VEXZA-589410 format. One record per residue (C-alpha): residue number from 1; x, y, z. Coordinates in nm, 3 decimals, padded with zeros to 5 digits. Example, Ala and Ser with C-alpha at 12.3 -4.5 7.8 and 13.67 -1.06 7.14 Angstrom:
+-------+---------+---------+---------+
: dovex :      c1 :      c2 :      c3 :
+-------+---------+---------+---------+
:     1 :  01.230 : -00.450 :  00.780 :
:     2 :  01.367 : -00.106 :  00.714 :
+-------+---------+---------+---------+
//
This chain:
+-------+---------+---------+---------+
: dovex :      c1 :      c2 :      c3 :
+-------+---------+---------+---------+
:     1 :  00.000 :  00.000 :  00.000 :
:     2 :  00.156 :  00.335 : -00.100 :
:     3 :  00.248 :  00.577 :  00.178 :
:     4 :  00.011 :  00.878 :  00.193 :
:     5 :  00.164 :  01.201 :  00.067 :
:     6 :  00.179 :  01.466 :  00.342 :
:     7 :  00.017 :  01.793 :  00.249 :
:     8 :  00.242 :  02.094 :  00.277 :
:     9 :  00.134 :  02.453 :  00.333 :
:    10 :  00.288 :  02.776 :  00.210 :
:    11 :  00.426 :  02.999 :  00.482 :
:    12 :  00.270 :  03.345 :  00.489 :
:    13 :  00.473 :  03.671 :  00.515 :
:    14 :  00.379 :  03.698 :  00.884 :
:    15 :  00.539 :  03.355 :  00.951 :
:    16 :  00.214 :  03.165 :  00.996 :
:    17 :  00.070 :  02.876 :  00.795 :
:    18 : -00.286 :  02.860 :  00.664 :
:    19 : -00.508 :  02.576 :  00.553 :
:    20 : -00.869 :  02.578 :  00.434 :
:    21 : -01.174 :  02.361 :  00.489 :
:    22 : -01.513 :  02.434 :  00.333 :
:    23 : -01.431 :  02.800 :  00.286 :
:    24 : -01.296 :  02.853 :  00.641 :
:    25 : -00.934 :  02.937 :  00.708 :
:    26 : -00.722 :  02.800 :  00.993 :
:    27 : -00.385 :  02.941 :  01.103 :
:    28 : -00.088 :  02.812 :  01.300 :
:    29 :  00.274 :  02.889 :  01.375 :
:    30 :  00.360 :  02.551 :  01.221 :
:    31 :  00.194 :  02.332 :  00.961 :
:    32 :  00.089 :  02.083 :  01.228 :
:    33 : -00.072 :  02.357 :  01.436 :
:    34 : -00.275 :  02.480 :  01.138 :
:    35 : -00.388 :  02.124 :  01.060 :
:    36 : -00.476 :  02.073 :  01.429 :
:    37 : -00.699 :  02.380 :  01.420 :
:    38 : -00.871 :  02.245 :  01.111 :
:    39 : -00.916 :  01.897 :  01.262 :
:    40 : -01.053 :  02.047 :  01.584 :
:    41 : -01.313 :  02.236 :  01.380 :
:    42 : -01.408 :  01.921 :  01.185 :
:    43 : -01.443 :  01.723 :  01.510 :
:    44 : -01.663 :  01.989 :  01.673 :
:    45 : -01.878 :  02.013 :  01.359 :
:    46 : -01.927 :  01.635 :  01.346 :
:    47 : -02.025 :  01.608 :  01.715 :
:    48 : -02.253 :  01.908 :  01.706 :
:    49 : -02.051 :  02.102 :  01.964 :
:    50 : -01.932 :  02.374 :  01.728 :
:    51 : -01.975 :  02.716 :  01.881 :
:    52 : -02.053 :  03.020 :  01.671 :
:    53 : -01.731 :  03.223 :  01.624 :
:    54 : -01.709 :  03.537 :  01.839 :
:    55 : -01.473 :  03.831 :  01.809 :
:    56 : -01.235 :  03.944 :  02.081 :
:    57 : -01.432 :  04.266 :  02.117 :
:    58 : -01.766 :  04.088 :  02.165 :
:    59 : -01.622 :  03.853 :  02.427 :
:    60 : -01.396 :  04.090 :  02.623 :
:    61 : -01.650 :  04.359 :  02.715 :
:    62 : -01.910 :  04.128 :  02.880 :
:    63 : -01.626 :  03.934 :  03.045 :
:    64 : -01.492 :  04.250 :  03.211 :
:    65 : -01.835 :  04.330 :  03.351 :
:    66 : -01.866 :  03.979 :  03.494 :
:    67 : -01.534 :  03.983 :  03.679 :
:    68 : -01.558 :  04.343 :  03.802 :
:    69 : -01.880 :  04.322 :  04.000 :
:    70 : -01.709 :  04.407 :  04.331 :
:    71 : -01.411 :  04.601 :  04.191 :
:    72 : -01.356 :  04.966 :  04.277 :
:    73 : -01.406 :  05.229 :  04.010 :
:    74 : -01.032 :  05.290 :  03.978 :
:    75 : -00.958 :  04.917 :  03.933 :
:    76 : -01.238 :  04.881 :  03.679 :
:    77 : -01.115 :  05.180 :  03.481 :
:    78 : -00.759 :  05.043 :  03.477 :
:    79 : -00.877 :  04.704 :  03.349 :
:    80 : -01.104 :  04.871 :  03.094 :
:    81 : -00.810 :  05.073 :  02.959 :
:    82 : -00.598 :  04.759 :  02.925 :
:    83 : -00.873 :  04.570 :  02.747 :
:    84 : -00.930 :  04.870 :  02.521 :
:    85 : -00.568 :  04.839 :  02.407 :
:    86 : -00.633 :  04.474 :  02.322 :
:    87 : -00.956 :  04.554 :  02.138 :
:    88 : -00.795 :  04.839 :  01.942 :
:    89 : -00.530 :  04.601 :  01.809 :
:    90 : -00.710 :  04.269 :  01.758 :
:    91 : -01.072 :  04.330 :  01.854 :
:    92 : -01.191 :  04.253 :  01.502 :
:    93 : -01.039 :  03.902 :  01.505 :
:    94 : -01.230 :  03.592 :  01.602 :
:    95 : -01.111 :  03.488 :  01.946 :
:    96 : -01.022 :  03.135 :  01.831 :
:    97 : -00.788 :  03.283 :  01.567 :
:    98 : -00.576 :  03.488 :  01.807 :
:    99 : -00.216 :  03.370 :  01.817 :
:   100 :  00.074 :  03.462 :  02.051 :
:   101 :  00.220 :  03.704 :  01.798 :
:   102 : -00.103 :  03.906 :  01.817 :
:   103 : -00.065 :  03.944 :  02.194 :
:   104 :  00.300 :  04.036 :  02.150 :
:   105 :  00.195 :  04.306 :  01.903 :
:   106 : -00.042 :  04.456 :  02.162 :
:   107 :  00.244 :  04.491 :  02.411 :
:   108 :  00.484 :  04.647 :  02.161 :
:   109 :  00.220 :  04.888 :  02.026 :
:   110 :  00.039 :  05.002 :  02.340 :
:   111 :  00.283 :  04.947 :  02.629 :
:   112 :  00.609 :  05.091 :  02.502 :
:   113 :  00.780 :  05.306 :  02.767 :
:   114 :  00.544 :  05.210 :  03.050 :
:   115 :  00.642 :  05.067 :  03.388 :
:   116 :  00.710 :  04.698 :  03.428 :
:   117 :  00.447 :  04.671 :  03.702 :
:   118 :  00.177 :  04.805 :  03.470 :
:   119 :  00.281 :  04.573 :  03.186 :
:   120 :  00.274 :  04.268 :  03.413 :
:   121 : -00.074 :  04.367 :  03.532 :
:   122 : -00.188 :  04.378 :  03.170 :
:   123 : -00.037 :  04.033 :  03.109 :
:   124 : -00.230 :  03.887 :  03.405 :
:   125 : -00.552 :  04.041 :  03.273 :
:   126 : -00.503 :  03.902 :  02.920 :
:   127 : -00.415 :  03.558 :  03.056 :
:   128 : -00.734 :  03.559 :  03.265 :
:   129 : -00.941 :  03.665 :  02.964 :
:   130 : -00.820 :  03.378 :  02.746 :
:   131 : -00.837 :  03.133 :  03.038 :
:   132 : -01.208 :  03.215 :  03.057 :
:   133 : -01.242 :  03.169 :  02.680 :
:   134 : -01.063 :  02.834 :  02.712 :
:   135 : -01.305 :  02.727 :  02.982 :
:   136 : -01.598 :  02.830 :  02.762 :
:   137 : -01.463 :  02.617 :  02.477 :
:   138 : -01.399 :  02.912 :  02.245 :
:   139 : -01.024 :  02.857 :  02.208 :
:   140 : -00.796 :  02.553 :  02.205 :
:   141 : -00.511 :  02.713 :  02.397 :
:   142 : -00.427 :  03.038 :  02.575 :
:   143 : -00.216 :  03.256 :  02.342 :
:   144 : -00.137 :  03.506 :  02.620 :
:   145 :  00.047 :  03.237 :  02.819 :
:   146 :  00.266 :  03.124 :  02.533 :
:   147 :  00.638 :  03.197 :  02.575 :
:   148 :  00.650 :  03.383 :  02.244 :
:   149 :  00.382 :  03.624 :  02.374 :
:   150 :  00.590 :  03.725 :  02.676 :
:   151 :  00.588 :  04.107 :  02.705 :
:   152 :  00.899 :  04.321 :  02.707 :
:   153 :  01.042 :  04.449 :  03.035 :
:   154 :  00.916 :  04.793 :  03.114 :
:   155 :  01.074 :  05.070 :  03.312 :
:   156 :  01.159 :  04.980 :  03.670 :
:   157 :  01.026 :  05.245 :  03.902 :
:   158 :  01.281 :  05.323 :  04.171 :
:   159 :  01.130 :  05.425 :  04.501 :
:   160 :  01.275 :  05.749 :  04.629 :
:   161 :  01.441 :  05.734 :  04.972 :
:   162 :  01.356 :  06.015 :  05.211 :
:   163 :  01.665 :  06.208 :  05.320 :
:   164 :  01.734 :  06.338 :  05.671 :
:   165 :  01.689 :  06.693 :  05.548 :
:   166 :  01.349 :  06.614 :  05.396 :
:   167 :  01.238 :  06.447 :  05.719 :
:   168 :  01.330 :  06.762 :  05.912 :
:   169 :  01.138 :  06.976 :  05.660 :
:   170 :  00.827 :  06.760 :  05.703 :
:   171 :  00.841 :  06.778 :  06.083 :
:   172 :  00.903 :  07.154 :  06.106 :
:   173 :  00.757 :  07.325 :  05.797 :
:   174 :  00.389 :  07.380 :  05.704 :
:   175 :  00.267 :  07.212 :  06.022 :
:   176 : -00.055 :  07.413 :  06.000 :
:   177 : -00.145 :  07.271 :  05.659 :
:   178 : -00.449 :  07.040 :  05.664 :
:   179 : -00.254 :  06.760 :  05.492 :
:   180 :  00.020 :  06.757 :  05.757 :
:   181 : -00.151 :  06.517 :  06.007 :
:   182 : -00.195 :  06.260 :  05.730 :
:   183 :  00.166 :  06.309 :  05.616 :
:   184 :  00.288 :  06.239 :  05.969 :
:   185 :  00.073 :  05.925 :  05.996 :
:   186 :  00.218 :  05.785 :  05.673 :
:   187 :  00.571 :  05.879 :  05.781 :
:   188 :  00.561 :  05.749 :  06.141 :
:   189 :  00.302 :  05.469 :  06.113 :
:   190 :  00.358 :  05.345 :  05.758 :
:   191 : -00.010 :  05.352 :  05.661 :
:   192 : -00.107 :  05.331 :  05.295 :
:   193 : -00.257 :  05.658 :  05.164 :
:   194 : -00.602 :  05.501 :  05.131 :
:   195 : -00.581 :  05.367 :  05.487 :
:   196 : -00.473 :  05.704 :  05.626 :
:   197 : -00.772 :  05.875 :  05.463 :
:   198 : -01.005 :  05.645 :  05.659 :
:   199 : -00.844 :  05.706 :  06.001 :
:   200 : -01.067 :  05.885 :  06.249 :
:   201 : -00.855 :  06.029 :  06.532 :
:   202 : -01.132 :  06.006 :  06.794 :
:   203 : -01.218 :  05.645 :  06.704 :
:   204 : -00.897 :  05.481 :  06.584 :
:   205 : -00.618 :  05.635 :  06.792 :
:   206 : -00.567 :  05.541 :  07.156 :
:   207 : -00.341 :  05.805 :  07.312 :
:   208 : -00.327 :  05.623 :  07.646 :
:   209 : -00.209 :  05.287 :  07.507 :
:   210 : -00.014 :  05.449 :  07.220 :
:   211 : -00.188 :  05.242 :  06.951 :
:   212 : -00.333 :  05.316 :  06.608 :
:   213 : -00.611 :  05.077 :  06.500 :
:   214 : -00.617 :  05.029 :  06.123 :
:   215 : -00.940 :  04.861 :  06.018 :
:   216 : -01.080 :  05.062 :  05.725 :
:   217 : -00.963 :  05.186 :  05.388 :
:   218 : -01.093 :  05.430 :  05.129 :
:   219 : -01.232 :  05.306 :  04.797 :
:   220 : -01.318 :  05.532 :  04.504 :
:   221 : -01.686 :  05.515 :  04.413 :
:   222 : -01.781 :  05.765 :  04.149 :
:   223 : -01.671 :  06.110 :  04.263 :
:   224 : -01.620 :  06.030 :  04.632 :
:   225 : -01.450 :  05.795 :  04.876 :
:   226 : -01.634 :  05.515 :  05.056 :
:   227 : -01.473 :  05.384 :  05.376 :
:   228 : -01.506 :  05.005 :  05.413 :
:   229 : -01.340 :  04.715 :  05.594 :
:   230 : -01.247 :  04.560 :  05.256 :
:   231 : -00.872 :  04.600 :  05.309 :
:   232 : -00.598 :  04.542 :  05.052 :
:   233 : -00.473 :  04.220 :  05.217 :
:   234 : -00.587 :  03.991 :  05.495 :
:   235 : -00.315 :  04.138 :  05.717 :
:   236 : -00.410 :  04.503 :  05.663 :
:   237 : -00.639 :  04.502 :  05.966 :
:   238 : -00.375 :  04.567 :  06.231 :
:   239 : -00.245 :  04.775 :  06.520 :
:   240 :  00.052 :  05.009 :  06.477 :
:   241 :  00.244 :  05.178 :  06.762 :
:   242 :  00.183 :  05.548 :  06.814 :
:   243 :  00.535 :  05.688 :  06.824 :
:   244 :  00.613 :  06.017 :  07.008 :
:   245 :  00.654 :  06.249 :  06.703 :
:   246 :  00.318 :  06.133 :  06.567 :
:   247 :  00.149 :  06.148 :  06.906 :
:   248 :  00.260 :  06.508 :  06.947 :
:   249 :  00.139 :  06.597 :  06.596 :
:   250 : -00.209 :  06.450 :  06.649 :
:   251 : -00.268 :  06.568 :  07.004 :
:   252 : -00.570 :  06.799 :  07.020 :
:   253 : -00.699 :  06.712 :  06.671 :
:   254 : -01.034 :  06.542 :  06.604 :
:   255 : -01.222 :  06.367 :  06.326 :
:   256 : -01.072 :  06.231 :  06.007 :
:   257 : -00.705 :  06.300 :  05.936 :
:   258 : -00.780 :  06.478 :  05.610 :
:   259 : -01.081 :  06.691 :  05.524 :
:   260 : -01.168 :  06.941 :  05.255 :
:   261 : -01.094 :  07.311 :  05.305 :
:   262 : -01.454 :  07.347 :  05.431 :
:   263 : -01.421 :  07.064 :  05.683 :
:   264 : -01.618 :  06.811 :  05.477 :
:   265 : -01.527 :  06.454 :  05.385 :
:   266 : -01.243 :  06.443 :  05.136 :
:   267 : -01.307 :  06.342 :  04.773 :
:   268 : -01.053 :  06.213 :  04.516 :
:   269 : -01.047 :  06.550 :  04.337 :
:   270 : -01.015 :  06.741 :  04.666 :
:   271 : -00.733 :  06.511 :  04.779 :
:   272 : -00.540 :  06.576 :  04.459 :
:   273 : -00.574 :  06.952 :  04.506 :
:   274 : -00.482 :  06.927 :  04.876 :
:   275 : -00.162 :  06.734 :  04.803 :
:   276 : -00.062 :  06.978 :  04.528 :
:   277 : -00.124 :  07.262 :  04.773 :
:   278 :  00.095 :  07.094 :  05.038 :
:   279 :  00.382 :  07.038 :  04.793 :
:   280 :  00.359 :  07.399 :  04.676 :
:   281 :  00.357 :  07.526 :  05.037 :
:   282 :  00.660 :  07.313 :  05.124 :
:   283 :  00.857 :  07.438 :  04.822 :
:   284 :  00.768 :  07.796 :  04.912 :
:   285 :  00.888 :  07.745 :  05.270 :
:   286 :  01.209 :  07.572 :  05.159 :
:   287 :  01.305 :  07.823 :  04.888 :
:   288 :  01.171 :  08.140 :  05.049 :
:   289 :  00.921 :  08.232 :  04.778 :
:   290 :  00.682 :  08.081 :  04.528 :
:   291 :  00.833 :  07.916 :  04.225 :
:   292 :  00.683 :  08.168 :  03.983 :
:   293 :  00.876 :  08.449 :  04.156 :
:   294 :  01.203 :  08.262 :  04.203 :
:   295 :  01.485 :  08.466 :  04.051 :
:   296 :  01.259 :  08.767 :  03.988 :
:   297 :  01.257 :  08.935 :  04.329 :
:   298 :  01.490 :  09.227 :  04.414 :
:   299 :  01.681 :  09.008 :  04.658 :
:   300 :  01.739 :  08.737 :  04.399 :
:   301 :  01.840 :  08.987 :  04.131 :
:   302 :  02.096 :  09.140 :  04.370 :
:   303 :  02.262 :  08.803 :  04.436 :
:   304 :  02.571 :  08.716 :  04.233 :
:   305 :  02.483 :  08.346 :  04.216 :
:   306 :  02.133 :  08.221 :  04.280 :
:   307 :  02.113 :  07.866 :  04.418 :
:   308 :  01.909 :  07.611 :  04.225 :
:   309 :  01.542 :  07.575 :  04.302 :
:   310 :  01.477 :  07.287 :  04.544 :
:   311 :  01.182 :  07.065 :  04.451 :
:   312 :  00.983 :  06.884 :  04.718 :
:   313 :  00.949 :  06.576 :  04.497 :
:   314 :  00.780 :  06.352 :  04.753 :
:   315 :  00.478 :  06.133 :  04.683 :
:   316 :  00.260 :  05.974 :  04.957 :
:   317 :  00.407 :  05.626 :  04.912 :
:   318 :  00.757 :  05.766 :  04.972 :
:   319 :  00.648 :  05.832 :  05.331 :
:   320 :  00.535 :  05.472 :  05.382 :
:   321 :  00.863 :  05.357 :  05.232 :
:   322 :  01.054 :  05.586 :  05.471 :
:   323 :  00.875 :  05.436 :  05.773 :
:   324 :  00.984 :  05.083 :  05.679 :
:   325 :  01.341 :  05.196 :  05.614 :
:   326 :  01.350 :  05.372 :  05.952 :
:   327 :  01.226 :  05.058 :  06.128 :
:   328 :  01.486 :  04.839 :  05.962 :
:   329 :  01.764 :  05.092 :  06.028 :
:   330 :  01.683 :  05.087 :  06.400 :
:   331 :  01.694 :  04.706 :  06.409 :
:   332 :  01.322 :  04.621 :  06.409 :
:   333 :  01.283 :  04.249 :  06.338 :
:   334 :  01.153 :  04.193 :  05.983 :
:   335 :  00.840 :  03.999 :  06.085 :
:   336 :  00.744 :  04.277 :  06.325 :
:   337 :  00.798 :  04.526 :  06.046 :
:   338 :  00.583 :  04.312 :  05.816 :
:   339 :  00.303 :  04.316 :  06.073 :
:   340 :  00.315 :  04.694 :  06.115 :
:   341 :  00.317 :  04.743 :  05.737 :
:   342 :  00.020 :  04.510 :  05.686 :
:   343 :  00.182 :  04.253 :  05.454 :
:   344 :  00.110 :  03.880 :  05.443 :
:   345 :  00.479 :  03.785 :  05.422 :
:   346 :  00.823 :  03.943 :  05.418 :
:   347 :  00.878 :  03.919 :  05.041 :
:   348 :  00.736 :  04.264 :  04.972 :
:   349 :  00.937 :  04.415 :  05.258 :
:   350 :  01.264 :  04.276 :  05.121 :
:   351 :  01.188 :  04.341 :  04.754 :
:   352 :  01.039 :  04.692 :  04.770 :
:   353 :  01.037 :  04.866 :  05.106 :
:   354 :  01.358 :  04.766 :  05.284 :
:   355 :  01.594 :  05.017 :  05.121 :
:   356 :  01.945 :  05.027 :  05.263 :
:   357 :  02.000 :  05.384 :  05.380 :
:   358 :  02.341 :  05.549 :  05.412 :
:   359 :  02.321 :  05.529 :  05.792 :
:   360 :  02.262 :  05.153 :  05.789 :
:   361 :  02.535 :  05.100 :  05.532 :
:   362 :  02.778 :  05.295 :  05.752 :
:   363 :  02.676 :  05.098 :  06.064 :
:   364 :  02.732 :  04.766 :  05.887 :
:   365 :  03.067 :  04.889 :  05.752 :
:   366 :  03.181 :  04.969 :  06.107 :
:   367 :  03.077 :  04.622 :  06.226 :
:   368 :  03.284 :  04.456 :  05.955 :
:   369 :  03.576 :  04.688 :  06.026 :
:   370 :  03.569 :  04.603 :  06.396 :
:   371 :  03.551 :  04.232 :  06.316 :
:   372 :  03.854 :  04.259 :  06.087 :
:   373 :  04.048 :  04.448 :  06.351 :
:   374 :  03.965 :  04.178 :  06.602 :
:   375 :  04.090 :  03.907 :  06.368 :
:   376 :  04.411 :  04.095 :  06.297 :
:   377 :  04.467 :  04.145 :  06.669 :
:   378 :  04.430 :  03.771 :  06.728 :
:   379 :  04.676 :  03.691 :  06.455 :
:   380 :  04.936 :  03.932 :  06.597 :
:   381 :  04.895 :  03.777 :  06.941 :
:   382 :  04.957 :  03.429 :  06.799 :
:   383 :  05.278 :  03.553 :  06.634 :
:   384 :  05.404 :  03.690 :  06.967 :
:   385 :  05.332 :  03.362 :  07.145 :
+-------+---------+---------+---------+
//
């Protein structure tokens, strides 16, 4: 019996192979993959389990609504933006025809120059989308999980370390600004910004026992914040020590840490304006005048050399980072630090928050130097003996 002749396909310019069956086209990165797609279609058609083809756009939008029932507005908007990138690139394609190179094209087109954290979040979302399609029987494999669809590495955001001078500025300048109590709580208790917004001084701070109870966080709902017990992690509900600088800063204050200029509950828009106002006030206090007038006053014009303008380039998370660094510099055990920071394990502490400051580096250098001196002294004593 003669051996059957294997059918060969012509490779397309995009590197894929295509075969046809009853007017339908099937693609693959290899000939076998294209034939497998065709055979899968024939099998489904013969068993009556063939599902009507659906485009990426038609599947992704309802899927996002299903998984985001309990998500905050900010999380939903972030996911919607990521899915919009996917739809803009390959939304017209049938979901069972999406290949890893299509996913790779989305990353290179829409995520160039963005942070690595954001890109990895998008990858997780795309993988979840096609996992759901795989479970629904719409695709044979998950193209977003293929090695060839791996996204490029984005920019690594380096967390800024608070300097001694900046810490002094925070403790002594603009202490009458309405954002200052919240700044001190993030700096000396390590609370997340959303947790600090939900702290009520009268309810959550025990001045006698020197304890801060963290049990609520702020979620964005529409144009306002909603305070709930739905914390970021299972370890976020915690107690943090009330250290003396923070105790002194909060003594005599009442209600929520941050309010609007009219004493009402803060909103996302009001918080943004309040932080910008605090940064502007700090820069004015540091440099002696507002930035718009720097170099234009009579005093500045009379100076032979005007020093450079000093920016107060601090973001809220820098303060939380500074708290962890301070704890580690003073020798706080890492599990205790993890508990105060509200993390489930120490991985995040080591990877992100535990920055080695100059003070700690100098302390460790002195320890090694003393150890070396001790060894040398022992060796000299042995020579004498």
